[in-house]
C-alpha positions in Angstrom: 70.3 -9.7 -21.2 70.3 -13.3 -20.1 70.6 -16.0 -22.8 68.8 -19.3 -22.3 68.6 -22.3 -24.5 66.2 -25.2 -24.6 68.7 -28.1 -24.7 68.3 -31.8 -25.3 69.0 -33.9 -22.2 71.8 -36.4 -22.4 70.4 -39.9 -22.5 66.8 -39.0 -23.3 66.1 -37.7 -26.8 62.6 -36.6 -26.0 63.5 -34.5 -22.9 64.7 -30.9 -23.2 65.9 -28.6 -20.4 65.6 -24.9 -20.0 68.4 -24.1 -17.5 67.1 -23.0 -14.1 63.5 -22.9 -15.4 62.2 -26.4 -16.1 61.9 -29.2 -18.7 59.8 -30.2 -21.7 59.3 -33.9 -22.5 57.9 -34.6 -26.0 55.4 -37.3 -26.7 53.0 -38.3 -29.4 53.2 -38.5 -33.2 55.3 -35.6 -34.7 55.8 -34.1 -31.2 52.3 -32.6 -31.1 52.2 -32.7 -27.3 54.6 -32.4 -24.4 54.8 -32.4 -20.6 56.3 -29.3 -19.1 57.7 -29.2 -15.5 59.0 -26.4 -13.4 59.7 -27.3 -9.8 56.5 -29.0 -8.4 54.3 -27.5 -11.2 53.4 -29.6 -14.2 51.4 -28.9 -17.4 50.3 -30.8 -20.5 51.0 -28.9 -23.8 49.2 -29.9 -27.0 48.6 -28.7 -30.5 45.0 -28.6 -31.5 43.4 -28.5 -35.0 45.0 -28.9 -38.4 44.4 -25.6 -40.3 45.3 -23.0 -37.7 47.9 -22.9 -35.0 46.2 -23.5 -31.7 48.1 -24.8 -28.7 46.8 -25.4 -25.2 48.4 -25.9 -21.8 46.4 -27.8 -19.1 47.1 -28.3 -15.4 47.1 -31.8 -13.9 43.3 -31.5 -13.3 42.7 -30.9 -17.0 41.8 -27.2 -16.7 43.1 -25.0 -19.6 45.7 -22.6 -18.1 47.2 -21.4 -21.3 46.3 -20.9 -25.0 48.0 -19.7 -28.1 46.0 -18.8 -31.2 48.0 -18.1 -34.3 47.1 -15.5 -36.9 45.8 -16.9 -40.1 47.8 -14.7 -42.5 50.6 -13.4 -40.4 53.1 -15.0 -38.1 52.7 -14.7 -34.3 49.4 -14.5 -32.4 47.7 -14.1 -29.0 48.9 -16.1 -26.0 47.0 -16.3 -22.8 48.5 -17.6 -19.6 46.6 -17.9 -16.3 44.0 -15.2 -17.2 46.6 -12.8 -18.6 46.9 -12.0 -22.3 50.3 -11.6 -24.1 51.2 -11.0 -27.7 53.7 -13.1 -29.6 55.0 -10.9 -32.5 57.5 -11.7 -35.2 60.8 -10.1 -34.4 62.4 -10.8 -37.8 61.2 -11.0 -41.4 63.6 -13.8 -42.3 63.9 -16.1 -39.3 61.7 -17.6 -36.7 62.4 -14.9 -34.1 59.4 -13.8 -31.9 59.0 -11.2 -29.1 56.8 -12.0 -26.2 55.1 -8.8 -25.1 52.9 -7.7 -22.3 51.4 -4.4 -23.4 54.4 -2.2 -24.4 56.8 -4.3 -22.3 59.0 -6.9 -24.1 59.4 -9.9 -21.8 61.5 -12.2 -24.0 62.8 -12.8 -27.5 62.7 -16.4 -28.7 64.3 -18.0 -31.8 62.8 -21.3 -32.9 64.7 -23.9 -35.0 62.6 -27.1 -34.9 63.7 -30.1 -32.8 67.5 -30.3 -32.9 69.9 -30.2 -29.9 69.0 -26.6 -29.2 65.5 -26.0 -30.7 64.8 -22.7 -29.0 67.1 -19.9 -27.9 65.6 -17.3 -25.5 66.8 -13.8 -24.4 65.3 -12.3 -21.3 66.1 -9.2 -19.2 65.0 -10.7 -15.9 64.0 -14.4 -15.8 62.5 -14.0 -12.4 59.9 -11.6 -13.9 58.5 -14.3 -16.1 56.5 -17.3 -14.8 58.4 -20.5 -15.6 55.3 -22.1 -17.0 54.7 -19.2 -19.4 58.3 -19.4 -20.6 58.1 -23.2 -21.2 54.8 -22.8 -22.9 56.1 -20.0 -25.1 59.2 -22.1 -26.0 56.9 -25.0 -27.1 54.8 -22.5 -29.2 57.8 -21.0 -30.9 59.3 -24.4 -31.7 55.9 -25.4 -33.2 55.8 -22.2 -35.3 59.4 -22.9 -36.5 58.5 -26.4 -37.4 55.4 -25.2 -39.3 57.5 -22.7 -41.2 60.1 -25.3 -42.1 57.3 -27.6 -43.4 55.8 -24.8 -45.5 59.2 -24.0 -47.0 59.8 -27.6 -47.8 56.4 -28.0 -49.4 56.9 -24.8 -51.4 60.3 -25.8 -52.7 59.2 -29.3 -53.6 56.3 -28.0 -55.7 58.6 -26.0 -58.1 
């Protein structure tokens, strides 16, 4: 098992690095969008809609290459990347842990914590078996789900 962490770059609070994979650079209000880079490849990542989790990845030409659609009542959802469908399933009932699956194969386990110094931790068996763009997109999705969960918890606790 290989442990990776999305880590804030020194000197740039909006840039995060995933060692040996690529980078995410946040932009926009409340970090609703980011630019992901892996080698020469680049994508725009953005949250869409207000009531349901929908996140898209676009290539430099503006074509959608990735989508995540969250479930309305349960955590997780369906993730598509370059014409292939994956499932992002909760891996814990108490924390923001998610397993990225391809059929019955588990590709990665991700833990989201919002935007701190290390907002997402990732465990993979073989990082060369996962497209770098897919891994960066999934890290952005999991971070967004963790942020949504934190906001929901805060709203619930302040209403009591």
